[in-house]
Backbone as CSV, one residue per row, in Angstrom:
resi,resn,N_x,N_y,N_z,CA_x,CA_y,CA_z,C_x,C_y,C_z
1,MET,113.080,76.398,-172.877,112.652,75.705,-171.686,112.803,76.637,-170.485
2,ARG,111.811,76.622,-169.583,111.810,77.473,-168.396,112.691,76.905,-167.307
3,LYS,113.389,77.808,-166.642,114.180,77.414,-165.489,113.246,77.315,-164.291
4,PRO,113.263,76.207,-163.549,112.367,76.075,-162.404,112.704,77.075,-161.310
5,THR,111.687,77.494,-160.568,111.895,78.404,-159.450,112.658,77.669,-158.357
6,ALA,113.752,78.275,-157.909,114.534,77.675,-156.837,113.821,77.947,-155.516
7,ARG,113.446,76.911,-154.822,112.785,77.056,-153.533,113.743,76.582,-152.458
8,PRO,113.835,77.338,-151.383,114.728,76.909,-150.314,114.242,75.600,-149.691
9,THR,115.180,74.804,-149.251,114.881,73.508,-148.656,115.000,73.619,-147.146
10,PRO,114.019,73.108,-146.408,114.137,73.135,-144.945,115.387,72.389,-144.495
11,PRO,116.000,72.821,-143.396,117.219,72.157,-142.921,116.906,70.764,-142.380
12,SER,117.886,69.899,-142.451,117.740,68.564,-141.865,117.647,68.718,-140.349
13,ALA,117.221,67.680,-139.664,117.111,67.718,-138.205,118.472,67.993,-137.565
14,VAL,119.525,67.419,-138.146,120.875,67.626,-137.612,121.267,69.092,-137.759
15,ASN,121.004,69.675,-138.932,121.360,71.076,-139.136,120.471,72.016,-138.326
16,ALA,119.215,71.658,-138.112,118.331,72.471,-137.272,118.872,72.503,-135.841
17,ASP,119.323,71.359,-135.353,119.899,71.293,-134.011,121.197,72.095,-133.946
18,PHE,122.016,71.979,-134.965,123.275,72.720,-135.029,122.992,74.221,-135.034
19,ALA,121.973,74.651,-135.793,121.597,76.064,-135.849,121.133,76.551,-134.478
20,ALA,120.377,75.719,-133.768,119.902,76.093,-132.430,121.075,76.301,-131.478
21,ARG,122.073,75.423,-131.566,123.255,75.573,-130.703,124.073,76.798,-131.085
22,ALA,124.161,77.093,-132.372,124.919,78.261,-132.828,124.193,79.562,-132.477
23,LEU,122.872,79.502,-132.427,122.075,80.701,-132.138,122.333,81.235,-130.730
24,ARG,122.528,80.350,-129.773,122.679,80.774,-128.374,123.807,81.794,-128.176
25,PRO,125.034,81.518,-128.619,126.087,82.513,-128.398,125.884,83.795,-129.220
26,VAL,125.254,83.670,-130.372,124.994,84.865,-131.183,124.007,85.773,-130.451
27,LYS,122.923,85.182,-129.922,121.942,85.973,-129.171,122.558,86.552,-127.903
28,ARG,123.400,85.755,-127.248,124.073,86.232,-126.033,124.935,87.454,-126.348
29,SER,125.664,87.392,-127.454,126.517,88.520,-127.849,125.687,89.775,-128.105
30,LEU,124.564,89.605,-128.802,123.698,90.752,-129.096,123.109,91.338,-127.807
31,ALA,122.683,90.474,-126.899,122.068,90.941,-125.648,123.106,91.576,-124.727
32,HIS,124.316,91.009,-124.714,125.366,91.495,-123.829,125.879,92.878,-124.253
33,SER,125.783,93.195,-125.527,126.296,94.468,-126.044,125.227,95.167,-126.875
34,PRO,124.171,95.683,-126.232,123.046,96.263,-126.985,123.412,97.510,-127.797
35,ARG,124.518,98.164,-127.444,124.893,99.385,-128.166,126.046,99.178,-129.143
36,ALA,126.600,97.990,-129.155,127.743,97.729,-130.042,127.304,97.752,-131.493
37,ASP,128.122,98.365,-132.330,127.789,98.387,-133.753,128.609,97.375,-134.546
38,ARG,129.573,96.727,-133.881,130.384,95.679,-134.518,130.639,94.562,-133.518
39,PHE,130.793,93.365,-134.064,131.067,92.200,-133.218,132.230,91.430,-133.808
40,ARG,133.066,90.910,-132.921,134.223,90.127,-133.345,133.994,88.677,-132.946
41,PHE,134.182,87.789,-133.913,134.037,86.356,-133.680,135.349,85.673,-134.022
42,ARG,135.689,84.666,-133.246,136.909,83.895,-133.481,136.571,82.722,-134.383
43,ILE,137.331,82.563,-135.454,137.178,81.416,-136.345,138.250,80.424,-135.937
44,GLU,137.837,79.314,-135.388,138.766,78.349,-134.806,139.705,77.735,-135.829
45,ASP,139.184,77.277,-136.966,140.023,76.576,-137.942,141.154,77.460,-138.462
46,GLY,140.820,78.698,-138.745,141.830,79.592,-139.303,142.537,80.399,-138.249
47,ASN,142.122,80.237,-136.976,142.701,80.983,-135.880,142.714,82.476,-136.194
48,ALA,141.605,82.956,-136.736,141.494,84.362,-137.109,140.220,84.943,-136.508
49,ASP,140.152,86.260,-136.482,138.962,86.948,-136.015,138.174,87.464,-137.206
50,LEU,136.872,87.451,-137.053,135.973,87.962,-138.075,135.177,89.081,-137.432
51,GLU,135.235,90.276,-138.011,134.490,91.396,-137.473,133.291,91.659,-138.374
52,LEU,132.108,91.714,-137.754,130.865,91.893,-138.508,130.080,93.076,-137.968
53,PRO,129.374,93.793,-138.846,128.491,94.855,-138.366,127.284,94.257,-137.648
54,ARG,126.706,95.021,-136.730,125.564,94.550,-135.937,124.443,94.026,-136.829
55,GLU,124.145,94.726,-137.934,123.056,94.313,-138.816,123.274,92.904,-139.361
56,ALA,124.522,92.575,-139.676,124.824,91.232,-140.190,124.640,90.185,-139.099
57,VAL,125.010,90.521,-137.877,124.861,89.577,-136.766,123.379,89.373,-136.448
58,GLU,122.594,90.456,-136.509,121.149,90.327,-136.286,120.507,89.467,-137.373
59,LEU,120.943,89.655,-138.617,120.436,88.837,-139.716,120.826,87.374,-139.512
60,LEU,122.056,87.143,-139.098,122.508,85.784,-138.810,121.644,85.150,-137.717
61,ALA,121.326,85.916,-136.678,120.478,85.392,-135.600,119.097,85.027,-136.135
62,THR,118.557,85.843,-137.024,117.249,85.560,-137.610,117.294,84.289,-138.448
63,VAL,118.318,84.162,-139.266,118.467,82.972,-140.113,118.607,81.720,-139.242
64,LEU,119.469,81.781,-138.231,119.661,80.627,-137.346,118.379,80.272,-136.605
65,SER,117.621,81.283,-136.202,116.360,81.044,-135.495,115.365,80.284,-136.370
66,HIS,115.245,80.696,-137.631,114.343,80.004,-138.551,114.831,78.582,-138.832
67,MET,116.131,78.443,-139.031,116.678,77.108,-139.293,116.459,76.192,-138.089
68,ALA,116.658,76.727,-136.874,116.471,75.931,-135.664,115.026,75.456,-135.543
69,ALA,114.102,76.248,-136.082,112.684,75.876,-136.055,112.320,74.968,-137.228
70,GLY,113.319,74.620,-138.066,113.075,73.705,-139.182,112.514,74.371,-140.427
71,ARG,112.572,75.699,-140.473,112.037,76.429,-141.634,113.139,76.751,-142.631
72,ALA,112.765,76.704,-143.897,113.692,77.085,-144.963,113.863,78.598,-144.953
73,VAL,115.014,79.061,-145.374,115.324,80.483,-145.377,115.900,80.865,-146.736
74,SER,115.469,82.017,-147.238,116.125,82.582,-148.415,116.300,84.063,-148.172
75,ILE,117.352,84.620,-148.707,117.649,86.035,-148.547,117.574,86.674,-149.928
76,VAL,116.783,87.746,-150.012,116.584,88.427,-151.280,116.928,89.903,-151.086
77,PRO,117.880,90.435,-151.834,118.183,91.863,-151.717,116.969,92.696,-152.137
78,GLU,116.794,93.863,-151.509,115.644,94.712,-151.811,115.570,95.103,-153.284
79,HIS,116.709,95.273,-153.929,116.716,95.743,-155.319,116.473,94.612,-156.331
80,ALA,116.446,93.377,-155.859,116.270,92.236,-156.764,114.906,92.293,-157.442
81,GLU,114.862,91.855,-158.681,113.607,91.747,-159.400,113.189,90.286,-159.434
82,LEU,111.927,90.056,-159.100,111.410,88.701,-158.995,110.427,88.411,-160.114
83,THR,110.348,87.162,-160.488,109.302,86.741,-161.419,107.989,86.684,-160.642
84,THR,106.885,86.565,-161.352,105.596,86.477,-160.673,105.535,85.209,-159.813
85,GLN,106.137,84.125,-160.252,106.121,82.897,-159.457,106.934,83.052,-158.184
86,GLN,108.109,83.666,-158.286,108.934,83.888,-157.097,108.218,84.793,-156.103
87,ALA,107.576,85.854,-156.605,106.842,86.776,-155.736,105.663,86.066,-155.078
88,ALA,104.946,85.258,-155.838,103.815,84.505,-155.283,104.299,83.547,-154.203
89,ASP,105.432,82.894,-154.437,105.996,81.984,-153.441,106.358,82.740,-152.162
90,MET,106.918,83.935,-152.290,107.286,84.725,-151.112,106.056,85.127,-150.304
91,LEU,104.961,85.435,-150.989,103.729,85.814,-150.299,102.903,84.601,-149.873
92,ASN,103.297,83.440,-150.354,102.563,82.197,-150.089,101.137,82.271,-150.647
93,VAL,101.040,82.775,-151.878,99.762,82.849,-152.580,99.950,82.233,-153.962
94,SER,98.848,82.030,-154.663,98.951,81.484,-156.016,99.425,82.577,-156.974
95,ARG,99.981,82.173,-158.083,100.430,83.116,-159.095,99.258,83.927,-159.652
96,PRO,98.100,83.305,-159.977,96.963,84.102,-160.459,96.498,85.156,-159.434
97,PHE,96.529,84.805,-158.139,96.149,85.781,-157.117,97.121,86.949,-157.118
98,LEU,98.428,86.654,-157.217,99.443,87.710,-157.267,99.217,88.607,-158.474
99,ILE,98.948,88.025,-159.624,98.726,88.821,-160.832,97.530,89.746,-160.633
100,GLY,96.495,89.271,-159.935,95.357,90.126,-159.610,95.781,91.321,-158.762
101,LEU,96.676,91.094,-157.787,97.199,92.188,-156.962,97.989,93.185,-157.809
102,LEU,98.774,92.663,-158.743,99.559,93.546,-159.621,98.647,94.397,-160.482
103,GLU,97.660,93.762,-161.093,96.766,94.478,-161.999,95.850,95.450,-161.259
104,ALA,95.603,95.192,-159.969,94.791,96.104,-159.160,95.623,97.275,-158.622
105,GLY,96.926,97.256,-158.895,97.791,98.339,-158.443,98.243,98.219,-156.998
106,GLU,98.050,97.045,-156.399,98.443,96.837,-154.997,99.969,96.726,-154.845
107,ILE,100.637,96.222,-155.874,102.087,96.028,-155.847,102.647,96.600,-157.148
108,ASP,103.712,97.398,-157.019,104.361,97.963,-158.207,105.105,96.872,-158.972
109,TYR,105.092,96.994,-160.273,105.838,96.059,-161.121,106.145,96.745,-162.435
110,ARG,106.976,96.094,-163.227,107.246,96.582,-164.581,107.176,95.403,-165.521
111,LYS,107.023,95.720,-166.787,106.972,94.649,-167.787,108.269,94.631,-168.574
112,VAL,108.756,93.436,-168.789,109.911,93.200,-169.649,109.372,92.330,-170.769
113,GLY,109.076,92.961,-171.899,108.381,92.245,-172.964,106.984,91.925,-172.470
114,THR,106.655,90.656,-172.406,105.335,90.253,-171.905,105.397,89.776,-170.454
115,HIS,106.586,89.796,-169.870,106.773,89.281,-168.517,106.744,90.399,-167.476
116,ARG,106.124,90.116,-166.353,106.080,91.067,-165.240,107.268,90.798,-164.322
117,ARG,107.856,91.890,-163.840,108.949,91.796,-162.865,108.592,92.671,-161.674
118,ILE,108.772,92.118,-160.484,108.406,92.798,-159.248,109.666,93.023,-158.435
119,LYS,109.901,94.261,-158.024,111.044,94.526,-157.155,110.729,93.973,-155.776
120,ALA,111.700,93.326,-155.184,111.522,92.761,-153.851,111.099,93.847,-152.869
121,GLN,111.625,95.048,-153.041,111.279,96.170,-152.165,109.775,96.468,-152.229
122,SER,109.186,96.430,-153.422,107.750,96.664,-153.572,106.949,95.556,-152.903
123,LEU,107.426,94.341,-153.039,106.745,93.197,-152.434,106.794,93.286,-150.909
124,LEU,107.946,93.662,-150.368,108.086,93.794,-148.925,107.217,94.928,-148.386
125,GLU,107.108,96.013,-149.146,106.238,97.126,-148.740,104.780,96.678,-148.716
126,TYR,104.364,95.912,-149.718,103.005,95.375,-149.725,102.780,94.502,-148.488
127,GLN,103.744,93.646,-148.164,103.622,92.776,-146.990,103.475,93.599,-145.713
128,ARG,104.270,94.673,-145.581,104.184,95.521,-144.394,102.803,96.152,-144.281
129,GLN,102.316,96.693,-145.388,101.003,97.339,-145.376,99.896,96.325,-145.087
130,ASP,99.995,95.153,-145.681,98.999,94.112,-145.457,99.003,93.665,-143.992
131,ASP,100.192,93.524,-143.409,100.299,93.164,-141.997,99.654,94.228,-141.110
132,GLN,99.868,95.506,-141.448,99.264,96.589,-140.672,97.738,96.525,-140.755
133,LYS,97.217,96.264,-141.937,95.764,96.157,-142.116,95.212,94.990,-141.296
134,ARG,95.912,93.882,-141.311,95.471,92.710,-140.545,95.462,92.993,-139.044
135,ARG,96.543,93.652,-138.568,96.611,93.983,-137.142,95.484,94.931,-136.748
136,ALA,95.215,95.938,-137.594,94.139,96.893,-137.312,92.789,96.180,-137.266
137,ALA,92.551,95.256,-138.188,91.287,94.510,-138.207,91.162,93.629,-136.960
138,ALA,92.258,92.996,-136.556,92.222,92.163,-135.350,91.962,93.015,-134.113
139,ASP,92.578,94.189,-134.041,92.348,95.098,-132.913,90.892,95.536,-132.864
140,GLU,90.340,95.850,-134.027,88.939,96.274,-134.099,87.998,95.150,-133.639
141,LEU,88.297,93.923,-134.055,87.485,92.782,-133.615,87.579,92.578,-132.105
142,ALA,88.762,92.765,-131.549,88.935,92.616,-130.105,88.102,93.653,-129.353
143,VAL,88.101,94.892,-129.848,87.306,95.952,-129.221,85.823,95.616,-129.316
144,LEU,85.368,95.164,-130.467,83.961,94.796,-130.647,83.576,93.657,-129.710
145,ASN,84.440,92.672,-129.579,84.181,91.545,-128.673,84.043,92.025,-127.228
146,GLN,84.904,92.958,-126.826,84.833,93.493,-125.467,83.540,94.273,-125.259
147,GLU,83.177,95.088,-126.274,81.951,95.877,-126.168,80.716,94.989,-126.078
148,MET,80.755,93.860,-126.756,79.610,92.944,-126.743,79.660,91.978,-125.554
149,GLY,80.715,92.074,-124.762,80.839,91.223,-123.592,81.196,89.785,-123.913
150,LEU,81.806,89.553,-125.059,82.161,88.196,-125.465,83.510,87.755,-124.905
151,ILE,84.245,88.685,-124.372,85.565,88.336,-123.821,85.536,88.459,-122.323
């Protein structure tokens, strides 16, 4: 029997509001110390300090921002290997469309028996390249619109 793909669940309205309130001091800390490479936070219950690297605090701000907007969040390490369904879910495309991308050589993958496995790093690289292509096409359309006097 197949294990179902775990999909992140959007936060409840209460947790989205809580995330929005938590985001404010995190963003303030990042803005107040743009060159700091570490941040110290006080944990009230344990009366202890927690020291975090800047990258972790920036990631926390990103997660809180998405949660505050009511979006589900999942974190995938770059080295993780994904199933075709997990990769399709990350790209928000169908599994058959993803398989077409794999077979066309757009995204690197390997086979484990008859199953395809995609490194998250390869998937993220595809997303970056695809985003660049989209931005370039939008820029080109904007230039064409200006040349034709449509804007």
